[in-house]
C-alpha positions, 0 to 999 in steps of 0.5 A: 623821201621825208618821213612824217611819223613823229619820232621815226628816224630813216637813218638805218639802225645798226643792229648787229644783233637778235638781241638788239633786235628785241631790245630796240622794239620793246624800247620804242614800245616802252617810250611811247608808254606802253607798259603792258605789250604782247609779243607774237612769236612765230612758232617756227623755232628759230633760235634766231626769233627766240633770242629776240623774243627773250631781249625784248620780253627782258627789256619790257619786264626790267622797266616794270611792264608786262609782256604777253608772249603768244605763240602761232600756230606751225600748223600753216606751213610757209603758206602764211596767207591761205586760209 
């Protein structure tokens, strides 16, 4: 199966940690010229998501960028698609 998205690799990335996931996401945006980005946190308080968020923000800021950290509300529970 081919992928026509420029710069996208269909090969799986060796993401062994939550830190690496956050860092790779930030580098993806930085490589495309984004310097002011937003990070939407789930608001669920997961330590795994917190590590990803921290790595993402640190990577952007270390490159001279700015991150607006947004947090989704917890009131909707597990059913995210209901209104």
